[in-house]
N, C-alpha and C positions, 0 to 999 in steps of 0.2 A: 494418536486420535482423541480431540476437547469434545465431552460429553456437555449435552447440554439438559436442560428443563423446560418444558411446556409450558407456557402458564397462557392468560388472557389479557387481551385487551379489547377494553369493549365487546362485543359479543364475538370479536373473532382470537385464535388460539395466536399464541405467539410464541418466537424463538429467540432468545436473547445470545447473538454473536459473540462471544468470545471476544476480549481486547487486544490480543497474541492474533489469531485468527483473522479480525478486522483487520489488524495493522498489516499482517501478513496480504488480505486482500488488497490492502490498499479502500477498503468501505470505510464510508465518513458518513455522518449521522446526516439525516435526511434525504441521502442518497435512493434513486428507486433504482431496485431491483427486479429482475424476472424470477417468476417461480414457478415451476411445471412439478407434477410429477412424471416419475419417470418407471414405470415395475416394478412397484413398488417403492418406489427410493425417494426421496423432494429432493429438488435440483433447485441452487439458488446462484443464477448468474449475473454479473453485473452488466451493467447496462450496455452494449456495445460501442455505441457508441463515446461513451467515459473511458472505455475501458484502451480504446484505440485512440485516444486524447495522451492516454495515461504513458501508452505504449510508446506513442512518439515522444514526451517528455526524456523517456527514459533514453531511447535514442538520442536527444538534443545533447541531453545530460552527458553521455555518453560520449560524445564527438567532441564535448567542450573538452571534456581531461584530457580527452590523448591531445589533445591542439597545446594544452596547457604542458603537457610533458617537456622538458625541459627549459621551459622562463623560470627564469629566480628573479626575485628582487632582496635586494643589498645582499648576495648571497645564500639565501635562503631557497629550497624548492617550497610548488605551495603546499605538500606535503607538510613539512617544515613547519611553514608558517601556521598552520592549522593545528597543527599536535601544541604545540607552542601557545596557542589561545585557548586550549583544550585543559580547565582544569583537572588538576588529580592525575596529571599525564607527566 
């Protein structure tokens, strides 16, 4: 569990979302979120419309990856081409 410290932003309280949590949740700077109190806990949710678009994008990327399996370029698979282009690999 990641911890954060409450600060102030103008006359409001603010929580900084740690980078690793933001990355895992797919949050971006300036993104609108919903915040509510539920049984004493603070719940932050991504905007449902953006979350749905994100899920659609992930599904599309997965479909593209499945279609790409077995295709080769100059005898190399797509994975081999990607790995070949990575520095330090």
